[in-house]
ZAMARGU-4260 file (C-alpha; in steps of 0.2 Angstrom, whole numbers, plus 5000, padded with zeros to 4 digits):
<rodrens>
0) 5134/5230/4846 | 5131/5211/4845 | 5119/5206/4830 | 5105/5194/4833 | 5104/5177/4826
5) 5099/5176/4808 | 5081/5172/4802 | 5087/5156/4794 | 5093/5150/4811 | 5075/5147/4815
10) 5070/5140/4799 | 5074/5122/4804 | 5065/5108/4812 | 5060/5114/4829 | 5069/5101/4839
15) 5085/5106/4831 | 5083/5124/4835 | 5078/5120/4853 | 5095/5111/4855 | 5105/5125/4846
20) 5097/5139/4856 | 5105/5132/4872 | 5120/5143/4875 | 5113/5158/4865 | 5108/5174/4874
25) 5090/5181/4877 | 5090/5200/4878 | 5077/5212/4882 | 5082/5230/4882 | 5099/5226/4888
30) 5094/5214/4902 | 5099/5197/4897 | 5103/5179/4901 | 5112/5164/4893 | 5099/5151/4888
35) 5102/5135/4898 | 5085/5126/4895 | 5073/5125/4881 | 5058/5114/4876 | 5052/5111/4858
40) 5033/5111/4853 | 5026/5106/4836 | 5009/5106/4828 | 5010/5087/4825 | 5009/5083/4844
45) 4995/5088/4856 | 5005/5097/4869 | 5008/5111/4856 | 4995/5125/4856 | 4996/5124/4837
50) 4989/5106/4837 | 4971/5113/4836 | 4975/5122/4820 | 4975/5140/4815 | 4965/5151/4827
55) 4968/5169/4833 | 4978/5163/4848 | 4989/5151/4838 | 4991/5163/4822 | 5009/5168/4828
60) 5015/5150/4829 | 5011/5148/4810 | 5019/5164/4805 | 5037/5167/4799 | 5051/5160/4809
65) 5061/5172/4820 | 5046/5180/4829 | 5041/5179/4847 | 5026/5169/4853 | 5021/5176/4871
70) 5006/5169/4880 | 4999/5169/4898 | 5000/5153/4907 | 4986/5149/4919 | 4982/5168/4920
75) 4998/5172/4929 | 5015/5171/4920 | 5019/5177/4903 | 5030/5163/4894 | 5041/5167/4879
80) 5044/5156/4864 | 5054/5158/4847 | 5044/5153/4832 | 5052/5141/4821 | 5051/5131/4804
85) 5043/5137/4788 | 5028/5149/4788 | 5012/5138/4789 | 5020/5126/4801 | 5015/5128/4819
90) 5031/5126/4829 | 5040/5135/4843 | 5054/5134/4856 | 5049/5138/4874 | 5063/5147/4883
95) 5063/5138/4900 | 5078/5145/4910 | 5092/5158/4909 | 5109/5160/4917 | 5108/5179/4922
100) 5121/5189/4911 | 5117/5208/4911 | 5106/5219/4921 | 5106/5207/4936 | 5102/5221/4948
105) 5086/5225/4938 | 5082/5206/4938 | 5083/5206/4957 | 5072/5221/4959 | 5059/5214/4947
110) 5059/5197/4956 | 5061/5203/4974 | 5075/5190/4976 | 5094/5190/4978 | 5102/5174/4974
115) 5106/5173/4955 | 5101/5155/4953 | 5083/5160/4958 | 5081/5174/4946 | 5078/5165/4929
120) 5076/5147/4934 | 5059/5144/4926 | 5049/5151/4911 | 5038/5163/4921 | 5053/5168/4932
125) 5064/5173/4917 | 5050/5184/4909 | 5047/5193/4925 | 5066/5196/4927 | 5067/5202/4909
130) 5050/5212/4909 | 5043/5202/4895 | 5025/5204/4893 | 5011/5200/4881 | 5014/5216/4871
135) 5029/5207/4864 | 5019/5193/4856 | 5024/5193/4838 | 5039/5204/4841 | 5053/5201/4828
140) 5067/5193/4837 | 5079/5202/4824 | 5073/5220/4825 | 5063/5222/4841 | 5070/5226/4859
145) 5067/5207/4862 | 5081/5198/4853 | 5091/5182/4854 | 5110/5184/4852 | 5123/5171/4847
150) 5133/5162/4860 | 5146/5173/4868 | 5163/5169/4861 | 5171/5167/4878 | 5159/5153/4883
155) 5161/5135/4877 | 5148/5126/4868 | 5137/5118/4882 | 5136/5099/4884 | 5117/5096/4882
160) 5106/5084/4892 | 5089/5079/4884 | 5074/5074/4894 | 5055/5074/4893 | 5045/5090/4894
165) 5039/5097/4911 | 5021/5101/4917 | 5012/5093/4902 | 5000/5077/4901 | 5000/5075/4882
170) 5014/5069/4872 | 5024/5068/4889 | 5035/5055/4883 | 5044/5065/4869 | 5062/5069/4874
175) 5061/5087/4868 | 5068/5096/4884 | 5086/5102/4882 | 5097/5108/4896 | 5115/5113/4899
180) 5122/5099/4909 | 5127/5104/4927 | 5120/5122/4925 | 5111/5126/4942 | 5100/5139/4934
185) 5090/5125/4925 | 5072/5123/4932 | 5068/5108/4943 | 5067/5094/4942 | 5084/5093/4934
190) 5084/5080/4919 | 5092/5063/4921 | 5092/5060/4902 | 5105/5056/4890 | 5119/5068/4884
195) 5117/5074/4867 | 5127/5085/4855 | 5121/5101/4847 | 5116/5097/4829 | 5123/5111/4820
200) 5139/5114/4830 | 5144/5132/4826 | 5127/5137/4819 | 5124/5148/4834 | 5137/5160/4829
205) 5128/5165/4813 | 5120/5182/4814 | 5108/5192/4803
</rodrens>
């Protein structure tokens, strides 16, 4: 059984973690996809929920790294984030898109769609496909049914493209969106930013 990423993987600057998560695998109870798009959020900038400080809603963001922060967006979709950096810092990586990997028929049934590229090409789509809901808020990404696994050995390290984050008005100029170049599962609009290299190279192979 593949072991999840180690806790210290998340205990780094959130932008670094967002870059390094691309190519890893988000798995919920055996239904999984390769992460092809992420966005970083930090309490120093106003697009992050933690910018307002410690509240009951934002408490998970300030907790230990390697836990899930799941919230409802516009009262409709659950969105899943990986909490990063030292405890006491409000930071997380939003998982924006996946390339379906395992349990694809379950994804199709949950989404009511057939085409693989439509199943997880957005943060609300992927949580529906993987059946991630609010009860998984604060779930431990190392020990719960919701886990992030290292990049599969048979997949190359993805070439990354950086761009600005989607659907926000504040701090909209920060290039904190990271996508696997050329992957058709990335949510639209596809970024036209500069290519960047993963900061930690083989870090995504480290497990707990």
